[in-house]
C-alpha positions as CSV (number, residue, x, y, z in Angstrom):
1,M,136.5,-4.0,-55.7
2,I,133.3,-2.0,-55.4
3,A,133.6,1.7,-54.5
4,P,132.3,2.7,-51.1
5,E,129.6,4.9,-52.6
6,F,128.0,1.9,-54.2
7,F,128.3,-0.1,-51.0
8,Y,126.6,2.5,-48.9
9,A,123.9,3.0,-51.5
10,A,123.3,-0.8,-51.5
11,V,123.0,-0.8,-47.8
12,I,120.3,1.9,-48.0
13,V,118.4,0.0,-50.6
14,M,118.6,-3.2,-48.4
15,I,117.2,-1.3,-45.5
16,G,114.4,0.0,-47.6
17,A,113.7,-3.5,-48.9
18,F,113.5,-4.8,-45.3
19,L,111.0,-2.1,-44.5
20,A,109.0,-3.0,-47.6
21,L,109.0,-6.7,-46.6
22,L,107.7,-5.7,-43.2
23,R,104.8,-3.9,-45.0
24,V,104.1,-7.0,-47.1
25,F,104.1,-9.4,-44.1
26,F,102.3,-7.2,-41.6
27,G,100.2,-5.0,-43.8
28,P,96.7,-4.4,-42.3
29,S,95.0,-4.7,-45.7
30,V,95.5,-6.2,-49.1
31,P,96.2,-2.9,-50.9
32,D,98.9,-2.1,-48.3
33,R,100.5,-5.4,-49.1
34,V,100.3,-4.7,-52.9
35,V,102.0,-1.3,-52.3
36,G,104.7,-3.1,-50.3
37,V,105.4,-5.5,-53.1
38,D,105.5,-2.7,-55.6
39,T,107.9,-0.8,-53.4
40,L,110.0,-4.0,-53.1
41,N,110.1,-4.3,-56.9
42,T,111.2,-0.7,-57.3
43,L,114.0,-1.3,-54.8
44,I,115.1,-4.4,-56.7
45,V,115.3,-2.3,-59.9
46,A,117.3,0.3,-58.0
47,G,119.7,-2.5,-56.8
48,M,120.1,-3.8,-60.3
49,V,120.9,-0.3,-61.6
50,L,123.4,0.1,-58.7
51,L,125.0,-3.3,-59.6
52,G,125.3,-2.3,-63.3
53,A,126.9,1.0,-62.4
54,A,129.3,-0.6,-59.9
55,Y,130.5,-3.2,-62.3
56,D,130.2,-1.1,-65.4
57,R,127.9,-3.6,-67.1
58,T,125.0,-2.3,-69.2
59,I,123.2,-5.7,-69.3
60,Y,122.1,-5.2,-65.6
61,I,120.5,-1.9,-66.5
62,D,118.7,-3.4,-69.5
63,I,117.4,-6.2,-67.3
64,A,116.3,-3.7,-64.7
65,I,114.3,-1.8,-67.4
66,V,112.5,-4.9,-68.5
67,Y,111.9,-6.0,-64.9
68,A,110.5,-2.5,-64.1
69,L,108.1,-2.7,-67.0
70,L,106.8,-6.2,-66.0
71,S,106.5,-5.0,-62.4
72,Y,104.4,-2.0,-63.5
73,V,102.1,-4.2,-65.7
74,G,101.7,-6.7,-62.8
75,T,100.8,-3.9,-60.4
76,L,98.2,-2.6,-62.8
77,A,96.7,-6.0,-63.2
78,I,96.5,-6.5,-59.4
79,A,95.0,-3.1,-58.9
80,K,92.4,-3.8,-61.6
81,Y,91.6,-7.2,-60.0
82,L,91.2,-5.6,-56.5
83,Q,88.9,-3.0,-57.9
84,G,86.7,-5.8,-59.3
85,G,87.5,-5.5,-63.0
86,L,89.0,-8.9,-63.9
87,E,86.1,-11.3,-63.7
């Protein structure tokens, strides 16, 4: 069974993810939506780390590190494209 601390932390992460999804769907501009997706990716990484800590499995933390790296590279590529650099 998961400790209550991890459950409450997961609920907070889910609330943040819901707010980030609202920003993605109803963002007034494309950069706002990109920021929403980046925030969602960060919260997914936080959820993976919470899951790894709750179940005492380091594989989830390793996967979260790789996912965070790929998310960062993807965000940089999108920002460069929006700036007009990838042509």
